[in-house]
C-alpha positions as CSV (number, residue, x, y, z in Angstrom):
1,X,0.0,0.0,0.0
2,X,2.8,2.4,0.8
3,X,5.2,1.7,-2.1
4,X,8.1,1.3,0.3
5,X,9.0,-0.9,3.3
6,X,11.7,1.5,4.8
7,X,10.9,3.1,8.1
8,X,12.7,6.5,8.3
9,X,11.5,7.7,11.6
10,X,10.1,6.7,15.0
11,X,8.1,9.6,16.5
12,X,7.9,9.8,20.3
13,X,5.5,12.1,22.3
14,X,7.0,13.7,25.3
15,X,6.0,16.2,28.0
16,X,9.5,17.8,28.3
17,X,11.6,17.8,25.1
18,X,14.6,19.2,26.9
19,X,14.7,16.5,29.6
20,X,13.9,13.6,27.3
21,X,16.4,15.0,24.7
22,X,19.1,14.9,27.3
23,X,18.4,11.3,28.1
24,X,18.5,10.3,24.4
25,X,21.7,12.3,23.9
26,X,23.3,10.5,26.8
27,X,22.1,7.1,25.6
28,X,23.3,7.6,22.1
29,X,26.6,9.3,23.1
30,X,25.9,12.5,21.1
31,X,25.3,16.2,21.6
32,X,21.7,17.0,22.2
33,X,20.2,18.6,19.1
34,X,18.3,21.8,19.3
35,X,14.6,21.7,18.9
36,X,12.4,23.7,16.5
37,X,8.7,24.6,16.3
38,X,6.5,23.3,13.5
39,X,5.2,26.0,11.3
40,X,2.2,28.1,12.1
41,X,-1.2,27.2,10.6
42,X,-0.7,29.7,7.8
43,X,2.8,28.3,7.0
44,X,2.0,24.6,7.5
45,X,-1.6,24.7,6.3
46,X,-2.3,22.3,9.2
47,X,-5.5,20.4,9.2
48,X,-6.8,18.1,11.9
49,X,-9.8,15.9,11.0
50,X,-10.3,18.0,7.9
51,X,-10.4,21.4,9.7
52,X,-7.7,24.1,10.0
53,X,-5.7,23.7,13.2
54,X,-3.5,26.1,15.1
55,X,-1.6,23.1,16.6
56,X,2.2,23.3,16.8
57,X,4.8,21.2,18.4
58,X,8.5,21.3,19.4
59,X,10.5,18.8,17.4
60,X,13.9,17.3,18.1
61,X,15.6,14.9,15.7
62,X,18.3,12.3,16.5
63,X,20.0,10.7,13.5
64,X,20.4,7.0,14.3
65,X,21.9,5.5,11.2
66,X,21.3,5.8,7.5
67,X,18.2,7.8,6.9
68,X,16.6,6.8,10.2
69,X,15.8,9.4,12.9
70,X,14.2,9.4,16.3
71,X,11.8,12.4,16.5
72,X,10.8,13.8,19.9
73,X,7.5,15.7,19.8
74,X,6.3,18.1,22.6
75,X,2.9,19.4,21.4
76,X,1.3,22.7,22.4
77,X,-2.2,22.6,23.8
78,X,-4.2,23.1,20.5
79,X,-6.1,20.0,19.3
80,X,-3.9,17.7,17.2
81,X,-3.0,14.1,16.9
82,X,0.0,14.9,19.1
83,X,-1.9,16.6,21.9
84,X,-4.8,14.1,21.9
85,X,-2.6,11.0,21.9
86,X,-0.4,12.5,24.7
87,X,-3.5,13.3,26.8
88,X,-5.0,9.9,26.1
89,X,-2.0,7.5,26.2
90,X,0.8,9.4,27.9
91,X,4.3,9.6,26.6
92,X,5.7,7.1,24.2
93,X,5.7,6.0,20.6
94,X,3.3,8.0,18.4
95,X,4.2,6.9,14.8
96,X,6.4,5.1,12.3
97,X,7.2,7.3,9.3
98,X,7.8,6.4,5.7
99,X,8.8,8.5,2.7
100,X,6.3,8.0,-0.1
101,X,5.7,9.3,-3.6
102,X,2.2,10.2,-4.7
103,X,0.9,11.2,-1.3
104,X,-2.7,11.7,-2.4
105,X,-2.8,8.2,-3.9
106,X,-1.2,6.5,-0.9
107,X,-3.6,8.3,1.5
108,X,-6.6,7.2,-0.7
109,X,-5.3,3.5,-0.7
110,X,-4.9,3.5,3.1
111,X,-8.3,5.1,3.6
112,X,-9.9,2.4,1.4
113,X,-8.3,-0.1,3.7
114,X,-9.7,1.3,6.9
115,X,-6.9,3.6,7.8
116,X,-8.1,7.2,7.4
117,X,-6.2,10.5,7.3
118,X,-6.4,12.4,10.6
119,X,-3.9,15.2,10.3
120,X,-1.8,16.8,7.5
121,X,0.4,19.7,6.9
122,X,3.3,21.2,5.0
123,X,6.9,21.7,6.0
124,X,9.8,23.4,4.1
125,X,10.4,21.1,1.1
126,X,7.4,18.7,1.5
127,X,4.3,17.6,3.3
128,X,3.2,15.1,6.0
129,X,0.1,13.1,6.7
130,X,-0.8,11.1,9.8
131,X,-2.9,8.0,9.2
132,X,-5.1,6.4,11.8
133,X,-3.7,2.8,11.7
134,X,-4.0,2.2,15.4
135,X,-6.6,-0.6,15.1
136,X,-4.5,-2.5,12.6
137,X,-0.9,-1.6,13.5
138,X,-1.1,-0.4,17.1
139,X,0.5,2.9,16.2
140,X,0.0,5.7,13.7
141,X,1.7,5.8,10.3
142,X,3.2,9.1,9.1
143,X,3.7,9.7,5.4
144,X,6.4,12.1,4.3
145,X,6.6,13.4,0.8
146,X,9.5,15.5,-0.2
147,X,9.7,17.8,-3.2
């Protein structure tokens, strides 16, 4: 369904990106990366369940070999998959990410297989989409499409 079988990212929801980032840096024996905010609604064109969303999150990325990263996510308090999952399930794994081509087609195929789109947005150089695959895969799938 995805057109790939290569996981490029594991996303982890956290309450304190600085504290958790320090722990990952120590574990991996590397300097703690700086974090950055996701774009504003206007920049990212963020939608949650099909409606515009002001949600933002702090992101920190740890390269862990090849094209793989561990992404720490500390969401703000606006409604989003990040905030809702953190409130409901607490800290922990949020998604597995895959780079895809033809995002709209992949989203449609997944939706036809009972895995609907829940959040999408843009980032410099591409776009993302979170797919509700919890029932089938016990975690979300994030699709990344780069220009």
